[in-house]
C-alpha positions in Angstrom: 66.9 -51.9 -86.5 66.6 -49.1 -83.9 68.2 -51.3 -81.2 71.1 -52.2 -83.5 72.1 -48.6 -84.3 71.1 -46.7 -81.2 73.8 -45.3 -79.0 71.7 -45.9 -76.0 71.7 -49.4 -74.4 68.5 -51.3 -75.1 67.8 -54.4 -73.1 64.8 -56.8 -72.8 64.0 -58.7 -69.6 61.4 -61.1 -68.4 59.1 -60.2 -65.5 61.7 -61.3 -63.0 64.5 -59.2 -64.5 66.4 -61.8 -66.4 68.2 -60.6 -69.5 66.6 -61.8 -72.8 68.3 -59.3 -75.1 71.2 -56.8 -75.1 71.8 -54.3 -77.9 75.2 -53.8 -79.5 75.6 -50.5 -77.6 75.0 -52.4 -74.4 77.7 -54.9 -75.3 80.1 -51.9 -76.0 79.3 -50.0 -72.8 79.3 -53.0 -70.4 82.1 -54.8 -72.3 80.1 -58.1 -72.0 79.0 -60.1 -75.0 75.3 -61.1 -75.3 76.2 -64.7 -74.4 77.7 -63.5 -71.1 74.6 -61.6 -70.1 71.5 -63.3 -71.6 69.8 -65.6 -69.1 71.5 -63.9 -66.2 69.6 -62.0 -63.4 70.1 -58.3 -64.0 70.2 -57.6 -60.3 73.5 -59.4 -60.0 75.0 -56.6 -62.1 73.4 -53.7 -60.2 75.3 -51.8 -57.5 74.4 -53.2 -54.1 73.4 -49.7 -52.9 71.0 -49.3 -55.8 69.3 -52.7 -55.7 66.6 -51.7 -53.2 65.4 -48.7 -55.2 65.5 -50.8 -58.4 63.3 -53.5 -56.8 60.8 -50.8 -55.7 60.7 -49.4 -59.2 60.3 -53.0 -60.6 57.1 -53.4 -58.6 55.8 -50.0 -59.7 56.6 -51.0 -63.3 54.6 -54.2 -63.1 51.6 -52.2 -61.7 51.8 -49.0 -63.8 53.7 -50.3 -66.9 56.2 -47.4 -67.0 58.9 -46.0 -64.7 62.1 -44.0 -64.9 65.0 -45.1 -62.8 68.6 -44.1 -62.1 71.2 -46.7 -60.9 74.6 -48.2 -61.5 75.5 -51.3 -63.4 78.9 -53.1 -63.1 80.8 -53.5 -66.4 83.1 -56.4 -67.1 86.2 -54.5 -65.9 84.5 -54.1 -62.4 83.7 -50.4 -62.8 80.2 -49.2 -62.2 78.5 -47.1 -64.8 75.6 -44.8 -64.1 72.4 -45.2 -66.2 69.2 -43.2 -66.5 66.7 -45.8 -67.8 63.1 -45.7 -69.1 61.4 -49.0 -68.4 58.2 -50.2 -70.0 56.3 -53.4 -69.3 54.9 -54.9 -72.5 52.7 -58.0 -73.1 54.8 -61.0 -74.0 54.0 -63.8 -76.4 52.4 -65.6 -73.6 49.6 -63.8 -71.6 51.2 -64.4 -68.2 54.7 -63.7 -69.4 55.1 -59.9 -69.8 58.4 -58.5 -70.9 60.3 -55.4 -69.9 62.1 -53.2 -72.4 64.7 -50.9 -71.0 66.3 -47.9 -72.8 69.3 -46.8 -70.8 71.5 -43.8 -71.3 75.1 -43.6 -69.9 75.1 -40.7 -67.5 78.4 -41.5 -65.7 80.1 -38.3 -66.8 77.1 -36.2 -65.8 77.0 -37.9 -62.4 80.7 -37.2 -62.0 80.2 -33.5 -62.7 77.2 -33.4 -60.4 79.3 -34.9 -57.6 82.1 -32.5 -58.3 79.6 -29.6 -58.3 78.1 -30.9 -55.0 81.6 -31.1 -53.5 82.3 -27.5 -54.6 79.0 -26.3 -53.2 79.7 -28.1 -49.9 83.2 -26.5 -49.8 81.8 -23.1 -50.6 79.2 -23.5 -47.9 81.8 -24.6 -45.4 84.0 -21.6 -46.3 81.1 -19.1 -46.0 80.0 -20.5 -42.7 83.4 -20.4 -41.1 85.0 -17.4 -42.8 85.4 -14.3 -40.7 85.1 -12.3 -44.0 81.6 -11.4 -45.2 80.7 -13.2 -48.5 77.8 -12.0 -50.5 76.3 -12.6 -54.0 74.5 -10.0 -55.9 72.6 -9.7 -59.2 73.8 -7.3 -61.9 71.8 -4.5 -60.3 73.5 -5.0 -57.0 70.7 -6.6 -55.1 71.6 -9.2 -52.4 71.0 -12.8 -53.5 73.1 -14.5 -50.8 74.8 -13.5 -47.6 77.2 -15.6 -45.4 76.9 -16.0 -41.6 79.5 -13.4 -41.0 77.0 -10.7 -42.2 75.1 -11.1 -38.9 78.2 -10.6 -36.8 79.6 -7.6 -38.8 76.4 -5.8 -40.0 73.9 -7.1 -37.4 71.3 -7.8 -40.2 69.4 -11.1 -40.5 69.1 -12.8 -43.9 65.5 -11.6 -44.6 66.6 -8.0 -43.9 69.1 -8.0 -46.8 68.0 -10.6 -49.4 66.4 -8.8 -52.3 67.5 -5.4 -51.1 69.6 -2.9 -53.1 73.2 -3.1 -51.8 73.7 0.6 -52.6 71.1 1.5 -50.0 73.5 0.6 -47.3 76.7 2.2 -48.7 77.8 5.6 -47.4 76.5 8.4 -49.7 80.1 9.7 -50.2 81.2 6.3 -51.4 78.3 5.3 -53.7 79.9 6.9 -56.8 83.2 5.1 -56.2 81.4 1.7 -55.7 79.3 2.4 -58.8 82.4 2.9 -60.9 84.0 -0.2 -59.5 80.7 -2.1 -60.3 80.9 -1.1 -64.0 84.6 -2.0 -64.1 83.9 -5.5 -62.7 81.1 -6.0 -65.2 83.6 -5.3 -68.0 86.8 -6.7 -66.7 85.6 -9.4 -64.4 87.5 -8.4 -61.2 87.9 -5.4 -59.0 88.8 -4.2 -55.5 87.1 -1.4 -53.6 87.3 0.3 -50.2 84.2 2.0 -48.9 81.9 2.4 -45.9 78.7 0.4 -45.3 76.0 1.0 -42.7 75.3 -1.5 -39.9 71.8 -2.1 -38.5 72.6 0.3 -35.6 73.3 3.1 -38.1 77.0 3.1 -37.6 79.3 2.8 -40.7 82.1 0.3 -41.0 84.9 0.3 -43.5 85.1 -2.6 -46.0 87.8 -3.7 -48.3 86.1 -5.9 -50.9 87.3 -8.2 -53.6 84.7 -8.3 -56.3 84.3 -11.0 -59.0 82.0 -11.4 -62.0 80.1 -14.7 -62.1 78.4 -15.7 -65.4 75.3 -17.1 -63.7 73.1 -20.0 -64.8 71.3 -17.8 -67.3 73.7 -16.0 -69.7 71.5 -12.9 -69.4 71.6 -12.9 -65.6 75.2 -12.5 -64.4 76.0 -12.4 -60.7 78.6 -10.7 -58.6 80.6 -12.4 -55.8 81.8 -10.0 -53.1 84.3 -11.0 -50.3 84.4 -8.2 -47.8 86.8 -7.6 -44.9 86.1 -5.3 -42.0 89.0 -2.8 -42.0 87.5 -0.2 -39.7 90.3 -0.5 -37.0 92.9 -0.2 -39.8 91.2 2.8 -41.3 91.0 4.5 -37.9 94.7 3.9 -37.4 95.4 5.2 -40.9 93.4 8.3 -40.3 95.3 8.9 -37.0 98.6 8.5 -38.9 97.4 10.8 -41.6 96.5 13.5 -39.1 99.8 13.0 -37.3 101.6 13.4 -40.7 99.6 16.5 -41.5 100.5 17.9 -38.1 104.1 17.1 -38.7 103.9 18.7 -42.1 102.4 21.8 -40.6 105.3 21.9 -38.1 107.8 21.5 -40.9 106.2 24.0 -43.3 104.6 26.6 -41.0 106.3 29.4 -39.0 105.8 28.6 -35.4 105.0 32.2 -34.4 102.8 33.5 -37.2 101.2 30.3 -38.5 102.0 31.2 -42.2 104.5 29.4 -44.3 108.1 29.3 -43.1 111.4 29.8 -45.1 111.5 26.1 -46.0 107.9 26.2 -47.4 108.8 29.4 -49.3 111.7 27.8 -51.0 109.7 24.7 -52.0 106.7 26.7 -53.2 108.7 29.2 -55.2 110.6 26.4 -56.9 107.3 24.6 -57.8 105.6 27.7 -59.1 108.7 28.8 -61.0 108.8 25.4 -62.8 105.1 25.7 -63.6 105.5 29.2 -65.0 108.5 28.0 -67.0 106.5 25.1 -68.6 103.5 27.3 -69.5 105.5 30.5 -70.3 103.5 32.6 -67.7 104.3 35.4 -65.3 105.3 34.8 -61.8 105.4 37.6 -59.2 107.3 37.8 -55.9 106.6 40.5 -53.3 109.2 41.1 -50.6 107.9 43.1 -47.7 109.7 44.5 -44.6 108.1 46.1 -41.5 109.5 49.6 -41.2 111.7 50.3 -38.1 110.9 47.0 -36.4 114.0 47.0 -34.2 112.9 50.3 -32.6 109.5 48.8 -32.2 110.9 45.9 -30.2 113.1 48.3 -28.2 110.2 50.5 -27.4 107.5 47.9 -26.6 109.4 44.7 -25.9 109.7 41.4 -27.7 106.4 40.1 -26.5 104.6 43.0 -28.2 106.9 42.5 -31.1 105.7 38.9 -31.5 102.1 40.0 -31.4 102.8 42.6 -34.0 104.3 40.0 -36.3 101.2 37.8 -35.9 98.9 40.7 -36.8 100.9 41.7 -39.8 101.1 38.1 -41.1 97.3 37.7 -40.6 96.6 41.0 -42.4 98.7 40.0 -45.4 97.1 36.6 -45.5 93.6 38.1 -45.5 94.5 40.4 -48.3 95.4 37.6 -50.7 92.3 36.6 -52.7 93.3 33.6 -54.8 93.9 30.0 -53.5 97.3 29.8 -55.2 98.7 32.9 -53.6 101.1 32.2 -50.8 102.6 34.3 -48.0 105.6 33.2 -45.9 107.7 34.6 -43.2 111.0 35.1 -44.9 113.0 35.9 -41.8 112.7 38.3 -38.8 110.3 41.0 -39.8 110.5 40.3 -43.5 107.7 38.6 -45.5 107.5 37.1 -49.0 104.4 36.7 -51.1 104.3 34.4 -54.2 101.7 35.3 -56.8 101.5 32.8 -59.7 100.3 33.9 -63.1 100.3 37.6 -62.0 101.6 40.6 -64.2 103.2 43.9 -63.0 99.8 45.7 -62.7 98.4 42.9 -60.6 101.5 42.8 -58.5 101.3 46.6 -57.7 97.6 46.3 -56.9 98.1 43.4 -54.4 101.2 45.2 -52.9 99.3 48.4 -52.4 96.4 46.5 -50.7 98.9 44.9 -48.4 100.5 48.2 -47.5 97.0 49.8 -46.8 95.9 46.8 -44.7 99.0 47.2 -42.4 98.3 51.0 -42.0 94.6 50.1 -41.2 95.8 48.0 -38.3 96.6 51.2 -36.4 99.3 49.6 -34.4 101.0 52.4 -32.4 104.8 52.8 -33.2 106.5 55.6 -31.2 109.8 54.5 -32.6 109.0 55.1 -36.2 110.6 58.0 -38.1 107.8 58.3 -40.7 104.5 57.6 -38.9 102.8 57.3 -35.5 101.6 53.8 -36.6 103.3 50.7 -37.9 104.0 50.7 -41.7 105.5 48.3 -44.2 107.7 48.7 -47.3 107.3 46.4 -50.4 109.2 45.6 -53.5 107.7 43.6 -56.4 109.4 41.7 -59.2 107.5 40.0 -62.1 109.0 37.9 -64.9 108.5 34.9 -67.2 111.1 32.3 -66.3 113.8 31.3 -68.8 115.1 27.8 -69.1 118.7 28.6 -67.9 117.6 30.9 -65.0 116.5 29.9 -61.5 114.2 31.3 -58.8 117.2 33.2 -57.1 116.9 35.7 -60.0 113.4 36.6 -58.9 114.4 36.9 -55.2 117.3 39.2 -56.0 115.1 41.4 -58.1 112.4 41.7 -55.5 115.1 42.4 -52.8 116.6 45.1 -55.0 113.3 47.1 -55.3 112.5 46.5 -51.6 115.8 48.2 -50.8 114.7 51.0 -53.2 111.4 51.4 -51.3 113.3 51.8 -48.0 115.7 54.3 -49.5 112.8 56.4 -50.9 111.0 57.0 -47.7 109.5 53.6 -46.7 105.7 52.9 -46.4 105.6 52.5 -50.2 105.6 50.1 -53.0 108.3 49.9 -55.6 108.4 47.6 -58.7 111.1 46.3 -61.0 
């Protein structure tokens, strides 16, 4: 009854291996009828490459009465089918004629998957061995589970020096937070890319660009992370050189060549930006226009070289007076300076302007050509307003210029406000 309805193939053989019985499942799997198999030597159906192991198992079976064997049997259409078989040797009706009962499960699909998996593993092994990129596998905590041969070349570590170690230990301290965020992203989304520094055995750091993928792992509760890393140190060095060159170019573009503070171009850009910000948030913006008193007579008296040194000292004094990061001083032209004070009201503008005026007096730069003092002085005009939608920054410049002119008319070395 069991043999009739079992999905496994059940066969009975004599001690030599001749078929005595084939179950219905066996007929279906092998596509032979019982009449085509019974009385035939089972070895004539077994794959030639498997016959030797089957004969060895046959001898073990006769001695120990039980064995498990895996082999291929040819079906009627000529295809070979993989079986995993449990063989038992049982006493026959005659004392010297034992019988063999074989319960065989079709494992062809499993074998096909195993072969495919083996091919994939061999391909992966070949890729990791010959790839110039570093390939590593980590557990969910970031510990190394596998490293490719390229690791030795790039990081100088041997296998035993990394396997089981925390990957974060080798990452540059400034990059650990970024890598940690990317780690969490990969665990949620399955994929990520990160650029960071990792320490070699000699203590030097190299730049990596890593593609990171989430792997389910054999155990659902133990996911793994596949990391393919490329050494981009040379590229990073070139990028940093380019960045420095761009910053230098930007400095040349935005800074006044003599005084080192912002030039007229930088003034125009900054005022436009701060004007727009003040407009959006309905906040004050202040502009201070400042002009060195009697600068032409100074140049005539002391010469242009001393005049240039004077401009440098004045620019530095104004810069040092400004306390907030967002406050900006620029050389507006000749001996004229402009100070942009975001989010500053009239009272604050007067306070900053007076501090600037006093800082110039404190320089004690002799000025024999001045009509108001024995030392260099400066006049300042301040304008403060909240931008309107239809207005533009020129309104603020004109207002500050107007009160600067007033300061000059009213004796110089003073502050006037709109």
